[in-house]
C-alpha positions in Angstrom: 22.1 -10.5 -17.1 19.4 -7.9 -17.7 18.8 -7.0 -21.3 16.4 -4.5 -22.8 14.1 -5.6 -25.6 14.0 -3.1 -28.5 10.4 -2.5 -29.6 10.0 -4.5 -32.8 8.5 -3.3 -36.0 4.8 -4.0 -36.6 5.4 -7.4 -38.4 2.3 -9.2 -37.2 2.4 -11.7 -40.1 5.7 -13.2 -38.9 4.4 -13.4 -35.3 1.2 -15.0 -36.3 3.3 -17.6 -38.2 5.0 -18.6 -35.0 1.8 -19.3 -33.1 -0.2 -22.5 -33.3 -2.5 -22.1 -36.4 -5.8 -22.4 -34.5 -4.6 -19.9 -31.9 -3.4 -17.5 -34.5 -6.8 -17.7 -36.4 -8.7 -17.2 -33.1 -6.6 -14.2 -32.1 -6.8 -12.6 -35.6 -10.6 -13.0 -35.6 -10.9 -11.4 -32.1 -8.3 -8.6 -32.2 -7.0 -8.4 -35.8 -3.6 -7.2 -34.7 -1.2 -7.4 -31.7 -0.8 -4.6 -29.3 2.7 -3.1 -28.8 3.0 -4.9 -25.5 2.1 -8.2 -27.1 4.4 -7.6 -30.1 7.3 -6.9 -27.7 6.8 -9.7 -25.3 5.3 -12.7 -27.2 8.5 -13.6 -29.1 10.4 -13.7 -25.8 7.9 -16.0 -24.2 7.7 -18.3 -27.2 11.5 -18.6 -27.0 11.0 -19.4 -23.2 13.1 -16.4 -22.1 12.2 -14.8 -18.7 10.7 -11.4 -19.3 9.5 -8.4 -17.3 6.8 -6.5 -19.2 6.0 -3.0 -18.2 3.2 -1.4 -20.1 0.1 0.7 -19.4 -3.1 -0.7 -18.0 -5.3 -2.1 -20.7 -2.4 -2.8 -23.2 -3.0 -6.6 -23.2 -0.2 -7.7 -20.8 -2.0 -10.7 -19.4 -3.0 -12.1 -22.8 0.5 -11.6 -24.0 1.8 -14.0 -21.3 -1.0 -16.6 -21.8 -0.7 -16.6 -25.6 2.8 -18.2 -25.1 1.4 -20.7 -22.6 -1.6 -21.7 -24.8 0.8 -22.1 -27.7 3.1 -24.4 -25.7 0.2 -26.5 -24.5 -1.4 -26.8 -27.9 1.8 -27.8 -29.7 2.5 -30.4 -26.9 -1.0 -31.8 -27.4 -0.5 -32.1 -31.1 2.7 -34.1 -30.5 0.9 -36.3 -28.0 3.2 -35.0 -25.2 0.7 -32.9 -23.2 1.9 -33.2 -19.6 -0.4 -34.5 -16.9 0.7 -31.9 -14.3 1.0 -28.2 -13.9 2.7 -26.4 -16.8 2.1 -22.8 -15.9 1.6 -21.1 -12.5 -0.1 -17.7 -12.5 0.3 -15.8 -9.2 -1.9 -12.9 -8.3 -1.6 -10.7 -5.1 -5.4 -10.8 -4.8 -7.8 -13.7 -4.5 -10.4 -11.8 -6.4 -8.0 -11.2 -9.3 -7.1 -14.9 -9.4 -10.9 -15.7 -9.5 -11.4 -13.2 -12.4 -8.5 -14.6 -14.4 -9.7 -18.2 -14.2 -13.0 -17.0 -15.8 -11.2 -15.0 -18.4 -8.9 -17.9 -19.4 -11.8 -20.4 -19.7 -13.7 -18.1 -22.1 -11.0 -18.1 -24.9 -10.3 -21.8 -24.4 -14.0 -22.5 -24.8 -14.1 -20.4 -28.0 -11.0 -22.4 -29.3 -12.6 -25.7 -28.4 -9.5 -26.7 -26.4 -11.1 -28.7 -23.7 -7.8 -30.6 -23.3 -6.3 -27.6 -21.4 -7.4 -27.5 -17.7 -7.4 -24.3 -15.6 -7.6 -24.6 -11.9 -7.9 -21.9 -9.1 -6.3 -22.5 -5.7 -6.7 -20.0 -2.9 -7.8 -19.9 0.7 -11.4 -19.9 -0.6 -11.1 -23.1 -2.7 -13.4 -25.8 -1.3 -12.1 -29.1 0.1 -13.9 -31.0 -2.7 -12.2 -28.9 -5.4 -8.8 -29.3 -3.7 -9.2 -33.1 -3.7 -10.1 -33.0 -7.4 -7.1 -30.9 -8.3 -4.8 -33.3 -6.4 -6.2 -36.3 -8.3 -6.1 -34.4 -11.7 -3.8 -31.3 -11.5 -4.7 -28.4 -13.9 -2.3 -27.5 -16.7 -2.6 -23.8 -15.6 -2.8 -23.1 -11.9 -4.1 -19.7 -10.9 -3.1 -19.0 -7.3 -1.8 -16.6 -4.6 1.7 -16.4 -3.0 0.4 -18.2 0.2 -1.3 -21.1 -1.6 1.8 -21.7 -3.8 4.0 -21.9 -0.8 1.6 -24.2 0.9 1.4 -26.6 -2.1 5.2 -26.6 -2.6 5.5 -27.8 1.0 3.3 -30.9 0.5 5.0 -34.1 -0.6 1.7 -35.1 -2.4 1.9 -32.1 -4.7 5.5 -32.2 -5.7 4.9 -34.6 -8.6 2.2 -32.3 -10.0 4.8 -29.4 -10.3 7.5 -31.3 -12.2 6.3 -30.4 -15.7 6.1 -26.6 -14.8 7.7 -24.3 -17.4 6.1 -20.9 -16.8 5.7 -18.7 -13.7 3.6 -15.6 -14.4 3.5 -12.9 -11.7 0.8 -10.3 -12.2 0.8 -6.8 -10.6 4.4 -7.4 -9.7 4.6 -3.9 -8.1 2.1 -4.9 -5.5 4.4 -7.7 -4.3 7.9 -6.3 -4.7 7.8 -4.1 -1.6 6.4 -6.4 1.0 6.9 -9.8 2.7 4.4 -11.6 0.4 6.8 -10.8 -2.4 9.8 -12.1 -0.4 7.9 -15.3 0.4 6.9 -15.7 -3.3 10.4 -15.4 -4.6 11.8 -18.1 -2.3 8.8 -20.3 -3.4 9.9 -19.6 -7.0 13.4 -21.0 -6.1 11.8 -24.0 -4.5 9.8 -24.5 -7.7 13.0 -24.4 -9.7 14.3 -27.3 -7.5 11.3 -29.4 -8.3 10.9 -29.0 -12.1 12.7 -31.2 -14.6 14.7 -30.6 -16.7 14.6 -27.0 -18.0 14.5 -23.8 -15.9 11.3 -21.8 -15.4 10.4 -19.0 -17.8 9.4 -16.2 -15.4 7.1 -13.5 -16.7 6.5 -10.4 -14.6 3.6 -8.0 -15.5 3.2 -4.5 -14.2 1.9 -1.1 -15.4 3.6 1.0 -12.8 7.0 -0.1 -11.4 10.5 1.3 -11.4 13.5 1.0 -11.7 13.0 -1.8 -14.2 16.5 -3.3 -13.8 16.0 -3.9 -10.1 12.5 -5.3 -10.5 13.8 -7.6 -13.2 16.4 -9.0 -10.8 13.7 -9.3 -8.2 11.7 -11.4 -10.7 14.5 -13.9 -11.7 17.0 -13.6 -8.9 20.5 -12.0 -8.8 22.3 -14.5 -11.2 19.8 -15.3 -14.0 19.1 -13.5 -17.3 16.0 -11.5 -17.8 14.6 -9.5 -20.7 12.9 -6.2 -20.1 10.1 -5.2 -22.5 9.1 -1.6 -21.7 6.2 -0.3 -23.8 6.4 3.5 -23.6 3.6 4.1 -26.0 1.1 5.8 -23.8 -2.5 4.9 -23.6 -4.6 8.0 -24.1 -5.3 9.6 -20.7 -7.1 12.8 -19.7 -6.4 14.0 -16.1 -7.9 17.1 -14.6 -7.3 18.8 -11.3 -10.4 20.1 -9.7 -11.0 22.2 -6.6 -13.9 24.4 -5.4 -11.4 27.0 -4.1 -11.5 29.0 -7.3 -9.3 32.1 -6.9 -10.0 32.5 -3.2 -8.2 30.0 -0.9 -10.0 31.3 2.2 -13.8 30.7 1.8 -15.8 32.6 4.4 -17.9 29.7 5.6 -18.7 26.0 5.0 -16.4 23.0 4.7 -14.5 22.9 1.4 -14.9 19.1 1.1 -18.7 19.4 1.4 -18.8 21.8 -1.6 -16.5 19.3 -3.4 -19.1 16.6 -2.9 -22.0 18.7 -4.1 -20.2 19.5 -7.3 -19.0 15.9 -7.6 -22.6 14.8 -7.3 -23.4 16.9 -10.4 -20.5 15.1 -12.2 -22.0 11.7 -11.2 -25.3 12.6 -12.9 -23.5 13.0 -16.2 -21.6 9.7 -16.1 -22.7 6.1 -16.5 -20.2 4.7 -14.0 -17.8 6.5 -11.7 -15.1 5.0 -9.5 -14.2 7.2 -6.6 -10.9 6.6 -4.7 -10.1 7.9 -1.2 -6.9 7.5 0.7 -8.5 5.9 3.8 -11.3 3.4 4.5 -12.9 5.9 6.9 -12.8 8.5 4.0 -14.6 6.0 1.7 -17.3 5.5 4.3 -17.7 9.3 4.9 -17.9 10.2 1.2 -20.2 7.2 0.4 -22.6 8.3 3.1 -22.5 12.0 2.1 -23.0 11.2 -1.6 -26.1 9.2 -0.8 -27.4 12.1 1.3 -26.7 14.6 -1.5 -28.1 12.4 -4.3 -31.1 10.5 -2.6 -32.5 9.5 -6.0 -29.2 7.7 -6.9 -28.5 6.4 -3.4 -29.4 2.8 -4.2 -26.8 2.9 -7.1 -24.0 4.2 -4.9 -21.9 1.6 -3.0 -18.8 1.5 -0.7 -15.9 -1.0 -1.2 -12.9 -1.6 1.0 -11.0 -4.4 2.6 -12.7 -4.2 6.0 -16.1 -5.0 4.5 -17.2 -8.6 4.5 -16.0 -10.5 1.4 -19.5 -11.4 0.3 -20.4 -7.7 0.3 -17.3 -6.9 -1.7 -18.1 -9.5 -4.3 -21.7 -8.3 -4.5 -20.5 -4.8 -5.3 -18.0 -6.0 -7.9 -20.6 -8.1 -9.6 -23.0 -5.1 -9.7 -20.2 -3.0 -11.3 -19.6 -5.6 -14.0 -23.3 -5.7 -14.8 -23.4 -1.9 -15.1 -25.9 -1.6 -12.2 -24.1 1.1 -10.2 -23.5 4.8 -10.9 -20.7 5.1 -8.4 -18.5 3.1 -6.1 -16.4 4.8 -3.4 -13.3 2.8 -2.3 -9.9 3.1 -0.6 -7.2 1.0 -2.2 -9.3 -2.2 -2.7 -10.1 -1.7 -6.4 -6.7 -0.3 -7.5 -5.5 -3.5 -9.1 -6.8 -5.3 -12.1 -10.0 -7.0 -10.9 -12.4 -7.0 -13.8 -15.0 -4.4 -12.8 -16.5 -3.7 -16.2 -16.7 -0.3 -18.0 -15.7 2.8 -15.9 -16.4 6.2 -17.5 -14.4 8.3 -14.9 -12.0 7.8 -12.0 -12.2 10.4 -9.3 -9.4 10.7 -6.7 -10.6 12.7 -3.7 -7.4 14.2 -2.3 -3.9 13.6 -3.8 -3.1 9.8 -3.9 0.3 10.3 -2.3 2.2 8.5 -5.1 2.6 8.7 -8.9 2.4 4.9 -9.4 -0.8 4.7 -7.3 -2.3 7.6 -9.3 -1.5 5.9 -12.6 -2.8 2.6 -11.3 -6.1 4.2 -10.3 -6.7 6.2 -13.4 -6.0 3.1 -15.5 -9.3 1.6 -14.1 -11.2 3.8 -16.5 -11.1 3.1 -20.2 -9.5 -0.2 -19.2 -9.6 -1.7 -22.7 -7.0 -1.1 -25.4 -7.8 1.9 -27.5 -10.0 3.6 -24.9 -9.1 6.9 -23.2 -8.6 6.8 -19.4 -10.3 9.8 -17.8 -9.4 10.9 -14.3 -10.3 13.8 -12.0 -8.2 14.7 -9.0 -10.3 16.6 -6.4 -8.4 18.8 -4.0 -10.3 19.6 -0.8 -7.9 22.3 0.5 -5.1 24.5 -0.6 -2.2 22.2 0.3 -4.0 19.3 -1.3 -4.4 21.4 -4.5 -0.6 21.9 -4.6 -0.1 18.2 -4.2 -2.6 17.3 -6.9 -0.9 19.7 -9.3 2.5 18.1 -8.6 1.0 14.6 -9.0 -0.6 15.4 -12.3 2.6 16.8 -13.7 4.6 13.8 -12.6 2.0 11.4 -14.0 2.3 13.1 -17.4 6.1 12.6 -17.2 5.7 9.0 -15.8 8.1 9.9 -13.0 7.5 6.8 -10.9 8.9 6.5 -7.4 11.5 3.7 -7.1 10.4 0.4 -5.5 11.8 -0.5 -2.1 12.6 -4.2 -1.9 12.0 -5.8 1.5 15.4 -7.4 2.1 16.1 -10.3 4.5 12.7 -10.7 6.3 13.8 -13.2 8.9 10.3 -14.3 9.8 9.7 -15.3 6.2 13.0 -17.2 6.2 11.9 -19.1 9.3 8.6 -20.1 7.7 10.4 -21.4 4.5 12.9 -23.4 6.5 10.1 -25.2 8.3 8.5 -25.9 4.9 11.8 -27.3 3.6 12.3 -29.4 6.8 9.1 -31.2 6.1 10.7 -33.0 3.1 13.7 -34.2 5.3 16.0 -34.0 2.3 17.8 -30.6 2.6 21.0 -29.7 4.5 21.4 -26.3 6.1 24.1 -25.4 3.5 21.7 -26.4 0.7 18.8 -24.4 2.3 21.1 -21.4 2.7 22.2 -21.6 -1.0 18.5 -21.9 -2.1 17.3 -18.8 -0.3 20.3 -16.8 -1.4 19.3 -17.4 -5.0 16.2 -15.3 -4.4 16.6 -11.5 -4.7 15.3 -10.5 -1.3 17.8 -12.8 0.4 20.7 -12.3 -2.1 23.0 -10.8 0.6 21.8 -12.7 3.6 24.7 -13.2 6.0 25.3 -16.8 7.1 25.3 -15.6 10.8 21.7 -14.4 10.5 20.7 -17.6 8.8 22.2 -19.7 11.6 20.5 -17.6 14.3 17.1 -18.2 12.6 17.9 -21.9 12.4 18.8 -21.9 16.2 15.5 -20.2 16.9 13.7 -22.9 15.0 15.5 -25.7 16.8 14.3 -24.5 20.3 13.1 -20.9 20.4 16.4 -19.2 20.7 19.2 -19.1 23.3 16.9 -17.6 26.0 14.1 -20.2 25.6 15.7 -23.4 24.3 16.7 -24.7 27.8 13.2 -24.9 29.1 10.9 -24.6 26.1 12.6 -26.6 23.3 9.5 -28.9 22.9 7.2 -25.9 22.8 9.1 -23.8 20.3 11.2 -26.4 18.4 10.1 -26.6 14.8 13.3 -28.1 13.2 15.9 -30.7 14.1 19.1 -31.8 12.4 19.1 -35.6 11.7 22.1 -37.0 9.9 22.9 -33.4 8.8 19.5 -32.9 7.2 16.7 -30.5 8.2 13.7 -32.5 9.6 10.6 -31.7 11.6 10.6 -33.3 15.1 7.0 -34.5 15.0 4.1 -34.6 12.6 2.3 -31.8 14.6 4.8 -29.3 13.3 3.9 -30.0 9.7 0.2 -29.7 10.5 0.6 -26.4 12.2 2.8 -25.1 9.4 0.1 -25.9 6.8 -2.5 -24.0 8.8 -0.3 -20.9 9.3 1.4 -20.3 5.9 1.5 -16.7 4.9 2.6 -13.2 6.0 -0.8 -11.5 6.6 -1.2 -10.9 10.3 -4.3 -11.3 12.4 -5.4 -7.8 13.5 -7.5 -6.9 16.5 -10.8 -6.5 14.6 -14.4 -6.6 15.7 -17.0 -8.3 13.4 -20.0 -6.1 12.9 -23.3 -8.0 12.3 -26.6 -6.5 11.0 -29.1 -9.1 12.0 -27.6 -12.3 10.5 -25.5 -10.6 7.9 -21.8 -9.7 8.4 -21.2 -6.1 7.4 -17.5 -6.0 7.9 -14.9 -5.2 10.6 -13.8 -2.2 12.7 -10.8 -1.9 15.0 -11.2 -2.9 18.6 -9.8 0.4 19.7 -12.6 2.2 17.9 -15.3 -0.1 19.3 -13.9 0.5 22.8 -14.7 4.2 22.5 -18.4 3.5 21.6 -21.3 3.1 24.0 -24.5 1.1 23.5 -26.7 3.3 21.4 -23.9 5.2 19.5 -24.2 5.5 15.7 -21.4 4.9 13.3 -20.9 4.2 9.5 -20.0 0.9 7.8 -20.7 -0.1 4.3 -22.0 3.4 3.5 -24.9 3.1 6.0 -25.6 4.4 9.5 -25.9 1.7 12.1 -26.6 1.9 15.8 -24.6 -0.3 18.3 -27.0 -2.7 20.1 -24.6 -5.1 21.9 -21.1 -6.5 22.0 -19.9 -9.9 22.9 -16.4 -11.5 22.5 -15.2 -10.1 19.1 -18.7 -9.3 17.7 -20.8 -6.2 17.6 -24.5 -6.3 16.8 -26.1 -3.3 15.2 -29.4 -2.1 13.7 -29.9 0.4 10.9 -30.1 4.0 12.1 -31.3 6.3 9.3 -31.2 10.1 9.5 -28.8 10.1 12.4 -25.4 11.9 12.7 -22.7 9.2 12.9 -19.2 8.7 14.1 -17.1 7.3 11.3 -14.9 4.3 12.0 -11.1 4.9 11.8 -8.7 2.2 10.7 -5.2 3.0 12.1 -3.1 1.5 9.3 -4.3 3.4 6.2 -2.7 6.8 6.4 -0.5 6.6 3.3 2.7 8.6 3.4 3.7 11.0 0.7 6.1 9.3 -1.8 9.6 10.6 -1.8 9.5 11.8 -5.4 6.3 13.8 -4.8 7.8 15.3 -1.7 10.9 16.5 -3.6 8.8 17.9 -6.4 6.6 19.8 -3.9 9.8 21.3 -2.4 10.9 22.3 -5.9 7.5 24.0 -6.6 7.8 25.9 -3.3 11.3 27.1 -4.2 10.5 28.1 -7.8 7.2 29.8 -6.9 8.9 31.7 -4.0 11.4 33.2 -6.4 8.5 34.6 -8.6 6.2 35.9 -5.9 7.3 39.5 -6.2 5.2 39.7 -9.4 1.9 38.0 -8.9 1.1 37.8 -12.6 4.5 36.1 -13.3 3.9 33.6 -10.5 0.4 32.7 -11.7 1.5 32.3 -15.3 4.3 30.0 -14.2 1.9 27.8 -12.3 -0.5 27.7 -15.3 2.2 26.8 -17.8 4.2 24.4 -15.7 1.4 22.6 -13.9 -1.6 23.1 -16.3 -3.7 24.8 -13.6 -6.7 27.0 -14.2 -6.4 30.7 -13.6 -8.5 30.5 -10.5 -6.5 27.6 -8.9 -3.2 29.3 -9.8 -4.4 32.5 -8.1 -5.5 30.5 -5.0 -2.0 29.0 -4.7 -0.3 32.2 -5.3 -2.3 34.1 -2.7 -1.6 31.2 -0.2 2.1 31.6 -0.8 2.0 35.4 -0.6 0.3 35.2 2.8 2.8 32.6 4.1 5.6 35.0 2.9 3.9 37.9 4.7 3.2 36.0 7.9 6.5 34.0 8.1 8.7 32.6 5.4 8.3 30.0 2.6 10.3 26.9 3.4 12.4 26.0 0.3 15.3 23.7 -0.5 17.7 26.4 0.5 17.0 26.5 4.3 15.3 24.7 7.2 12.4 26.6 8.7 11.2 26.3 12.3 8.3 28.3 13.5 7.5 29.0 17.2 4.1 30.1 18.5 3.5 30.9 22.2 0.1 30.0 23.6 0.0 30.7 27.4 2.4 28.3 29.1 2.7 26.2 25.9 5.3 26.5 23.2 4.3 25.2 19.7 7.3 24.4 17.5 6.6 23.7 13.8 9.4 21.9 11.9 9.0 22.1 8.1 10.5 18.8 7.0 8.7 17.9 3.8 9.7 14.3 3.7 6.5 12.3 4.2 4.6 11.1 7.2 6.6 7.9 7.8 10.0 9.7 7.7 8.7 12.5 9.9 7.4 9.9 12.4 10.9 8.5 12.7 12.6 11.9 12.8 10.2 13.3 15.5 10.8 10.3 17.7 14.6 10.8 17.5 14.3 14.5 18.3 11.8 13.9 21.1 14.1 11.3 22.7 17.0 13.7 22.7 14.8 16.6 24.0 13.8 14.4 26.9 17.4 13.7 27.7 18.4 17.3 27.4 15.5 19.2 29.0 13.4 16.5 30.7 9.7 16.1 30.3 7.8 14.8 27.3 6.8 16.5 24.1 3.3 16.2 22.6 4.1 15.3 19.0 1.9 15.8 15.9 3.1 14.6 12.5 2.0 14.9 8.9 3.6 14.7 5.4 4.9 18.2 5.5 6.6 18.3 8.9 5.9 17.8 12.6 4.9 19.8 15.6 6.1 19.8 19.2 3.9 21.2 21.9 6.2 21.9 24.9 6.1 23.4 28.4 7.8 26.7 29.1 10.8 25.0 30.9 11.6 23.1 27.7 12.2 26.3 25.7 15.0 25.9 23.2 17.2 28.3 21.1 18.1 27.6 17.5 21.5 26.2 18.2 20.1 23.9 20.9 17.7 22.5 18.3 20.5 22.1 15.9 22.3 19.8 18.3 19.1 17.6 18.6 19.0 17.3 14.8 22.5 15.8 14.5 22.7 12.7 12.3 25.3 11.2 14.6 23.9 8.4 16.7 20.5 8.6 15.1 19.9 4.8 15.0 20.6 4.4 18.7 18.4 7.4 19.6 15.5 5.8 17.7 16.1 2.4 19.3 15.9 4.1 22.7 12.8 6.0 21.7 11.1 2.7 20.7 12.1 0.8 23.9 8.9 1.6 25.7 6.8 2.3 22.6 4.1 -0.1 21.5 5.2 0.0 17.9 7.9 -2.7 18.1 5.7 -4.8 20.3 2.9 -4.6 17.7 5.4 -5.5 14.9 6.7 -8.4 17.0 3.2 -9.8 17.2 3.2 -9.9 13.3 6.7 -11.3 13.1 5.9 -14.0 15.7 2.9 -15.1 13.7 4.7 -15.2 10.4 7.8 -16.8 12.0 5.5 -19.5 13.4 6.4 -18.7 17.1 2.8 -17.8 17.9 0.6 -19.7 15.4 -2.5 -18.0 14.2 -4.4 -21.3 13.9 -4.3 -24.4 16.0 -6.2 -27.6 15.2 -7.7 -26.0 12.1 -9.4 -23.1 14.0 -8.4 -19.4 14.5 -6.9 -18.7 17.9 -8.6 -16.0 19.9 -7.2 -12.6 19.1 -6.8 -11.9 22.9 -4.9 -15.2 23.2 -2.6 -14.2 20.3 -1.9 -10.8 21.8 -1.3 -12.2 25.3 1.1 -14.9 24.0 3.1 -12.4 21.9 3.4 -9.9 24.7 4.8 -12.4 27.1 7.4 -13.7 24.7 8.2 -10.1 23.6 9.0 -9.1 27.2 11.1 -12.1 27.8 13.2 -11.7 24.6 13.6 -7.9 25.1 15.1 -8.6 28.5 17.1 -11.8 27.9 17.8 -12.0 24.1 17.6 -8.6 22.4 19.3 -10.0 19.3 16.6 -12.7 18.8 15.9 -12.9 15.0 12.2 -12.2 15.4 12.8 -9.3 17.7 15.4 -8.0 15.2 12.8 -8.4 12.4 10.2 -6.5 14.5 12.6 -3.6 14.9 13.5 -3.7 11.2 9.8 -3.7 10.2 9.1 -0.8 12.6 12.0 1.4 11.4 12.2 0.6 7.7 8.6 0.0 6.8 6.2 1.6 9.3 8.7 4.4 10.0 11.1 5.5 7.2 14.4 5.7 9.0 16.6 5.9 5.8 14.7 8.9 4.5 14.8 10.6 7.9 18.5 10.0 8.2 19.0 11.5 4.7 17.1 14.6 5.7 19.2 15.0 8.9 22.4 14.8 6.9 21.1 17.4 4.5 19.9 20.0 7.1 23.1 19.6 9.2 24.8 21.6 6.4 22.0 24.0 5.6 21.1 27.5 7.0 18.3 27.5 9.6 15.6 30.0 10.4 13.7 29.9 13.7 11.0 32.5 13.6 8.6 33.4 16.4 5.1 33.9 15.2 2.1 35.6 16.8 -0.1 32.9 15.4 0.1 29.7 13.4 1.3 30.3 9.8 -0.7 29.1 6.8 1.9 26.4 6.0 1.8 25.2 9.6 -2.0 25.1 9.7 -2.2 21.5 8.5 -0.1 20.3 11.4 -2.1 22.4 13.8 -5.4 21.0 12.4 -4.0 17.4 12.8 -3.5 18.1 16.5 -7.0 19.5 16.8 -8.6 16.5 15.0 -6.8 14.1 17.3 -8.2 15.8 20.5 -11.6 16.8 19.2 -14.7 15.1 20.4 -17.2 16.9 18.0 -18.9 14.6 15.6 -18.4 16.9 12.7 -15.0 18.8 13.2 -14.6 19.8 9.5 -16.8 23.0 9.6 -15.0 24.1 12.8 -11.6 23.6 11.2 -12.5 25.7 8.2 -14.0 28.4 10.4 -10.8 28.5 12.4 -8.8 28.8 9.1 -10.9 31.7 8.0 -10.7 33.4 11.4 -6.9 33.1 11.4 -6.2 34.2 7.8 -9.3 35.5 6.1 -8.8 39.2 7.0 -5.0 39.0 6.6 -5.5 37.6 3.1 -7.8 40.3 2.0 -6.3 43.4 3.6 -3.6 42.6 6.1 -4.5 42.3 9.8 -3.1 44.0 12.8 -1.6 42.0 15.6 -4.6 42.8 17.8 -7.0 41.6 15.1 -5.1 38.4 14.7 -5.1 37.8 18.5 -8.8 38.3 18.6 -9.3 35.9 15.7 -7.4 33.2 17.5 -9.4 33.6 20.7 -12.7 33.5 18.7 -11.6 30.4 16.9 -10.7 28.6 20.2 -14.1 29.5 21.6 -15.8 27.7 18.7 -13.9 24.4 19.0 
């Protein structure tokens, strides 16, 4: 049962009276009063009731949880009943966050003089010596990650240490709820419930940005247990501005917009002590970090880059410099979004819209992180579409209109991994294992038929492999009706391969003896010896490559090629997409009177007069050149370029959904007309480039957009695509079919790929319903692609009016898709200036005075000549 906690009155005296006297005195001396989050949550934790706390960053969430744990341990100590094992398990999605928390817990304990409470950190980085010490004398508070908790719960020697456990604290819950790590963690929580004696766990979930709360509360405790929700709606002071160099003119005559953004951003950095700059991609972080160093040479030593592909030692070095106040700016992608202690941040800058309200709130909360401080954020728009998106994001941030979490249901590779972990104990029947996993929220509706197919796979590889390869793939046997492992080797391999984070094809980059970080193998393959690229915010020249290592030297004052990481193009969240469509619809209705349109943008979205005018002029030009796609009709634009036909489909549903939708339509087009389509996707729609013989009328296109049979069309489209094969490689590693590590060492990445591809081809031909192949398809269509959102769009447009307009040139609203195609085929090292010159050539004259067809045609030819 899910119950909302009403925010209590500010009766701190009574709450202090419930705490251990020493703890109450320490807290009163340090903080004087409880924060609203602590006031709402602490009574629930003291009463050992599971609670989900949702409150802004910097509101004291983590301390609220640990005050209850400290109180429990101190009172047990006073009674002479302090347990010898683990009482509280704190789980963080990040190793670095766990490391910070251990330090932050030891400090108050030292101030209290409570050396009887032991805090231990267990992650993949914990030394063998420390692991042995923890096993001999377990900590009372274990700070860990989902992977390490699963590993410990699967070792007989650790079970006794977990028996006293009373509290499970999951921080940054939003970062786990939507992925396989969260599914793995929640089954581990059920396994922990089976171990402890006698009372159930008190589960405490902490998050600043998650919705809907009822669903997340069920995710935390399971579908059958009670949970209290403490939602602190009192907002932390925040000041968010939308900035753009466009001013009133969306068509600057020359020079790349983002370059001007960075120059003005450089002036902002000079006025701030510490600025954290977020980009949406790792390559974006590298580009901006390098350009800021060039623009601000005197501050260059105090500007650093931080992202997940950099070496861990480099990341920790940057984090430590931030904490000590030695840096003026750090440019990152998503690596510093969550609550790592990075010291005092004056300003958070988001270059380009962050594609989600929750992400934007998470980022801005990194400034003014402490209670009582104001968070200050600046969203920097680099082009006109980005300006619209930033305006919509800022408005939704103010309304705290969070996008709903999407739980990852029934990940079959995670199920396989847990079943092997249970089999190690040789004490659980299949029925008991099925009941256990069904008590977790991600597997709440798992059909027994799927469970049995996973079990059959674990017994011998599946029906297509078990006859000849049972010894190779068999991980589990039934002995006297109980799940067991067939040989000790299976347990050893399991311990080495716990987790859901796949091994990617990455190349280690070394500068002399120092690891700089990693880049994708596909990127490295395009480079020749002597080429220059950017990593860690510095230019380096490729000297040699061997195996999976690239050796580089510094290359100052040289124009680089920036590395591109394939997996970091974040799709536009559904709520933001819908709100952007609403803005288009509302503004289109007001365009007849420019003053009214601008006033509406200023009042509704808080835009400056110059930015409101830029957006209005952009919409006016789109209306003049074509039509503004609104919620009332579906717009397709057709542009003829010699023998080629460019079709622009204005489906504003996000990159992932458009990826799914375009594959379905392309598959049907091939069946109808023959030939292939060159497809370009972005958040706002997708573009087909076709040959003349593939020409289609509006009603023919309508037939291809039918929602009937969509799933089968996508499955056919993915048959020969590499996407499912790539996802199978991940599922095969998580599901223990192709282990990442053997005999304690990482397997070669080529070996992993080769093994996965052979098995994939066999299963696709002989056992297409194999659970790991099914999981790969689900991951491809539900996570990488967004099939449900694409299907919803198809159902909507099947009942809407359509407009197919033939244009003499690409319209302003289609320009983003057109530019994406250009970027993907360009070989220039600096394509940005060319793209803006093209934009101005196409629309500059039309925006100012209206261009004749001849002028437009000449502009397009001039633009092509400059590419």
